[in-house]
N, C-alpha and C positions, 0 to 999 in steps of 0.2 A: 745678481742673486748671492753674492756674498756680504752685499751692503745692507741687505734687509733685516738681518738679525742685529747689526751694530745701530741701525735708524730705529729700529722697534721702540726701544724707551723713549726717545725723542716725540714718536708720533704720541704715545700715550699721554706722554706730559701736554700735549698741544693745547688739547679742550683746557684742561685747567689754567695755563698759560694764557688765551685768549679771554679767559672768563676774568682772570687777576687784572689785564689791560681794562677789560669792559668796567671794573670797578674802580681800578685806579685812577682812568682816565679821567670822569667826571669829578673825585675827587679831587686831583689837583688840579683841576679847573677853578672847582669851586674855590680853594683854598688860594688862587692867584687872584680871582674875582673879588678876595678880601682887601685886599692889598690897595684897592682904586674906590672911590665916591660913586660906582657905576649905579645911575638910577634912571627914571623917566624922565625926570626933568633935569639930566645931563647926559645925555648919550654920550659925550666926548668926555671920560671921565680923567682926572688925574690922580698921579700916586699921590695915596697918602699914607703908606706903609701900614703900621700897626694903629693907626688912627682908631678905624671903625673898633678894634677890640678895647680900647682904652675907651672909646665913649660907652660901649655897653657896658662895661665892668664898673664905670662909676653913676651908672642909674640906677633908680630904686626899684624900676619897673623889673629889669633883669635878675634882680636880687628876689623880688617877689616872685618870679615866676620859677626860678630857682628853686625855691622854698615850697611851693606849689607842687612841683614836680616830685622833688626828694617825697613830700608827704604822700602822694598818691602812688608812687612806685611802692614804699614801705609798706603802705596800708593795703595796697591792693596783692603785691608778693606774699607779707605775711599771712594775711587771709584765707588766699587762696593755698598757701604751704598747709596751715594746719587744719581747714575744711578737706582740703585733698587728703592729708595722710590719714583722717580720721573714714571718710568716705573707704576708703583701700582697705585700712583695716576692717571695716564692716563686711567690707565684698569680698573678705580673704576666705574666708570658708566658703570651699564650691556648695551651693545650694540651686534648687531650680528657680527660686525668687532672685538670689542674686545674680543669676545668667541674665535673667529679663533685664533686672535693673544696670548691668554692667551696657546691656544695648541702649537704652534709654538714656544713660549716663553720658554719652557724646553726642547728644542729639544739641545742646548749645556750641559746640565746635564745629558743626555742618553749617551753622547761620552766621553769615557776615556782621563781624563786630557791629559798623555804624548801622547795620540794618537790626541789629537786636537794640541798639541806642534808642533808635526810632521808636522801634516795639517799646520800649520802655518809660521813653519819653511819654508815649501815649498813655501809656498807664498810670503813668505818676501824674497825671493833671491833679490840679486841687480839685475840679468840678467836675469831670466826668471822668477821672480816671478808674479804673476798677479797683486800684491799690487801696484808694479813698474809699470808693464802696462798701469793700469788704471790711474795713475797719470801723467804718461809721457805727457800728451796734455795740462796739467797745468804747465811743466816744471820741475816736481819734480819726474823724472824719475828715478834718480840716487842714490836716497838713501840708504846708507849703514845702514839698518836697524839692524842688529845685530853683525855689524862687528866694532863695534865702544864702548866704554865702557858705555856712557849714553844711547846710541841706543839700547845696548843689555838689559840692566833693566829695561828701558819703554816698550820694545816690551815684555818683558816677565811678567811685570806687565799687558799689555794691554791683553796677550792669558789670562791672571789670569782672569782678569776684566770678558773678553767673556765668560769664561766658567760659573763664578759664579756670576755675577750680576742676572741671571735667579733665583738662591736661594733665594737671599735678596729681590727680587721683589713678590717672591710668598707669603714668611713668609710677607712682608709687607701687601701685599693684601686681605690675611687672617685675620690678624690684622686689617685693615679698615673696612672689612665686619663685625667685631665681636664689633665693637663699638657702643654703645648704642646711641639711637637716639635722646633722649629727649634733650641732650645738644644743638644740631643742630637745633630743633625745636624752642627752647627758644632763639637762636642766631637769626634765619628766625624772628621770630615774633618782636624782636627786631631791627629789620631792621641791622643785621650784615653783612658787605659784605664779598665777599668769600676770599679776603686777608685776611683780620680780623677772620673771622673762621678758616680758614687753621692754621694761624700764634698763634692762641689762643686756638682752642679748637681741631682740629687734630691732630696738629702734639705733643703737649704736651698728648695727650691720647695713639698714636703711638709710642712713644717714647719706651714704654719697650718690645714690639716685634720687632722693629727694634735693639735695643740695643742685643736683643738674637742673632739675625742675627750676629752683630758685633764682640761677642763672638766667637760665631763658627768660621767667616770669619778670624778671627785675630789669632785666637789660630793657626787652619791650616795652614795661611800663614806664620806664626812664624817656622812650619815644614817642609815649604815648600821644596821637592825634585823633583818630576815629569815632572813638569813643565818644569823649568830652565834645569835639566839635559839633557831631550831631547831638548830643544832650543838652548843652548849655551854650553852645560856642563863647567858652571861655568867661561866660558869666556867673551869677549878677555881677557887677563890677569886673577886679580882675581875680576873683576866689578860685579860679580853676584856669587861668590864664598859664599852662604849662609852657615847658621853654618852644616845643613843636608847634605850637597855636600862634606863640608872639614872633617865632618866626616866619610863621605862613602871612602874618598880618603886615610884617614890616616889607616881606618881599613882594607879596601879591596884591594885598589892598594897596598898601601905601606907596608903591613899588619903588621902595630904596631895596634893590636889588643885593649893592653888597653889602650892607649892613643885613638885611635878614639870612643872608647867608654866613655872616659871621657868628648868629646863633647858632645853627647847624653845626659850624667848628667846633663851637664850643661844647655844644651838648654831645658831639662825636668823642669829644677827650673826655668828659664826665664817664659816658658810658665804657670807653676803653679801660680809662684807670680801674672803673669798677670791676670790669670783667676780670683785668688782671688778679686784683687783689680776691675775687669769688674763686679763681680756678686754683689759685695758690693754695687756697683755703681744702677747696676739694681735694688736692693731693694730699694733704695731711690729714682729714676724714678717711679718706681711701688707705691709707696704713693704718689708722686706728682701727679702720672694720676689719681688715685682714688679721691684725691681731686677735680681734673678740672673735673669727669666725676660726683661727687656728687652734 
């Protein structure tokens, strides 16, 4: 009985420890496999150390995939941030219509991204898609949405924006409703206009909440697989061949297991570094927002 209070902290931390081990074990195993040349054609691999990484970094295909991944992540996260904050500002004033729109807003989040991509793939079909059908009266009915390199990338970003803009809007709306009222009351007494209040008070204090959404969406966009694979499968050509799809093709379709895992390890390093930079930026923004609200 006397030992139970002493053991309680260890028992409480045990689930987190088991979860951490469950995450680290496959990661460490994958990192170990990248030091070999394991593939379906070579079930008894040789130790090659960092050769897989050297080969990967020397290929134009890798750098093309890295560039496409960055373009996709920046475009999707940027558009979702702007639209999400704009929608949150529009819904901030409580009204019956606003409350109904809040419920409708989260509908895309209830659809699996791969299902949303398949739906949009059908809608964007050049000949029978509903999008071209609606645009035909305006003389834009023959657009090849996913059949050109630029169109395929923009279409993939648009589907991502459609699915995840509500996520940013919900976080921004929650942030708006948690802002202190005293700075706005003081600004109203001083005769500040709406634009000045938005620019000098609302947005600076809202940025910590927005940046949290940016961190989540940017990291998730760097790891995108489902939307692009269901919509374009990385094509046409390599125009939407992000790192995740390249890793899938190398490891699963071409059965070059060690080389494919090397792609995922490099992608993990990129996501980790990006997260560190954004989290540090979040700390500085939070201190700035505290000064504004104070």
